[in-house]
DRENZALO-253026 format. One record per residue (C-alpha): residue number from 1; residue in three letters; x, y, z. Coordinates in Angstrom, 3 decimals, m for minus. Each point is the difference from the previous one (the first is absolute). Layout:
BEGIN
resi/resn/x/y/z
NUM/ala/X/Y/Z
...
# end
This chain:
BEGIN
resi/resn/x/y/z
1/unk/m17.374/32.552/m17.385
2/unk/m3.575/0.857/m0.802
3/unk/m2.903/m1.315/1.968
4/unk/m1.190/m1.907/m3.088
5/unk/3.342/m1.824/m0.249
6/unk/m0.093/m0.698/3.712
7/unk/m3.519/m1.396/m0.275
8/unk/1.069/m2.213/m2.903
9/unk/2.960/m1.255/2.017
10/unk/m2.220/m0.725/2.984
11/unk/m2.468/m1.893/m2.181
12/unk/2.830/m1.998/m1.590
13/unk/1.328/m0.889/3.456
14/unk/m3.471/m1.077/1.110
15/unk/m0.288/m2.282/m3.031
16/unk/3.436/m1.492/0.639
17/unk/m0.845/m0.545/3.659
18/unk/m3.231/m1.773/m0.936
19/unk/1.961/m2.189/m2.426
20/unk/2.548/m0.827/2.703
21/unk/m2.771/m0.951/2.419
22/unk/m1.465/m2.367/m2.579
23/unk/3.418/m1.532/m0.692
24/unk/0.739/m0.513/3.702
25/unk/m3.412/m1.581/0.561
26/unk/0.655/m2.374/m2.906
27/unk/3.378/m0.954/1.432
28/unk/m1.494/m0.677/3.423
29/unk/m2.679/m2.216/m1.508
30/unk/2.579/m1.882/m2.071
31/unk/2.145/m0.592/3.077
32/unk/m2.989/m1.227/1.984
33/unk/m1.049/m2.426/m2.714
34/unk/3.570/m1.274/m0.412
35/unk/0.343/m0.594/3.724
36/unk/m3.312/m1.846/0.154
37/unk/0.907/m2.120/m3.030
38/unk/3.374/m1.020/1.390
39/unk/m1.611/m1.960/2.845
40/unk/0.915/m0.686/3.591
41/unk/2.754/m2.520/m0.792
42/unk/1.929/2.589/m1.980
43/unk/m0.323/2.401/2.899
44/unk/1.448/m2.590/2.383
45/unk/2.911/m0.641/m2.363
46/unk/0.715/3.697/m0.359
47/unk/m0.043/0.425/3.787
48/unk/2.449/m2.878/0.390
49/unk/2.191/1.492/m2.728
50/unk/m0.160/3.327/1.796
51/unk/1.133/m1.654/3.236
52/unk/2.904/m1.644/m1.799
53/unk/0.986/3.324/m1.506
54/unk/m0.298/1.676/3.393
55/unk/2.214/m2.644/1.616
56/unk/2.547/0.345/m2.795
57/unk/m0.009/3.777/0.421
58/unk/0.537/m0.319/3.761
59/unk/2.891/m2.409/m0.590
60/unk/1.640/2.406/m2.449
61/unk/m0.433/2.901/2.415
62/unk/1.623/m2.024/2.772
63/unk/2.867/m0.945/m2.318
64/unk/0.508/3.654/m0.970
65/unk/m0.046/1.002/3.683
66/unk/2.659/m2.571/0.822
67/unk/2.161/1.125/m2.911
68/unk/m0.305/3.649/1.024
69/unk/1.025/m0.884/3.571
70/unk/3.014/m1.900/m1.339
71/unk/1.025/2.918/m2.203
72/unk/m0.446/2.385/2.919
73/unk/2.288/m2.141/2.169
74/unk/2.622/m0.156/m2.764
75/unk/m0.091/3.767/m0.542
76/unk/0.305/0.618/3.746
77/unk/3.024/m2.268/0.148
78/unk/1.672/1.808/m2.917
79/unk/m0.667/3.360/1.656
80/unk/1.667/m1.271/3.188
81/unk/3.003/m1.284/m1.969
82/unk/0.447/3.198/m2.059
83/unk/m1.500/2.982/1.874
84/unk/1.842/2.753/m1.920
85/unk/m0.862/m1.438/m3.381
86/unk/m3.618/m0.314/1.133
87/unk/m0.093/3.659/1.013
88/unk/1.517/1.029/m3.335
89/unk/m2.501/m2.094/m1.931
90/unk/m2.924/1.400/2.010
91/unk/1.263/3.541/m0.620
92/unk/0.332/m0.688/m3.742
93/unk/m3.492/m1.450/m0.241
94/unk/m1.430/2.971/1.888
95/unk/1.861/2.435/m2.237
96/unk/m1.241/m1.700/m3.177
97/unk/m3.549/m0.151/1.333
98/unk/0.064/3.732/0.784
99/unk/1.225/0.765/m3.535
100/unk/m2.704/m2.174/m1.538
101/unk/m2.767/1.562/2.087
102/unk/1.033/3.554/m0.902
# end
């Protein structure tokens, strides 16, 4: 690459960077004006909606935790009932995993 081409590339990058700065500044201003226009009551509603979503998320996480504990208990019971089959299955899974990884 010649120094002239490098200089042209650097100048093009500088122009693109300046354009990006302008675009980002415009986006920030648009977001600020939108937030101001929405008003305080909208902010309160969105906070309440966020709390509802948070509570729903926590409930789903708790439900998933309970289900995983139940599945874990069931698997443990099956392993106790059929120890040799469990060993064979574990060996098979390990063998397949080693083949896939290689």
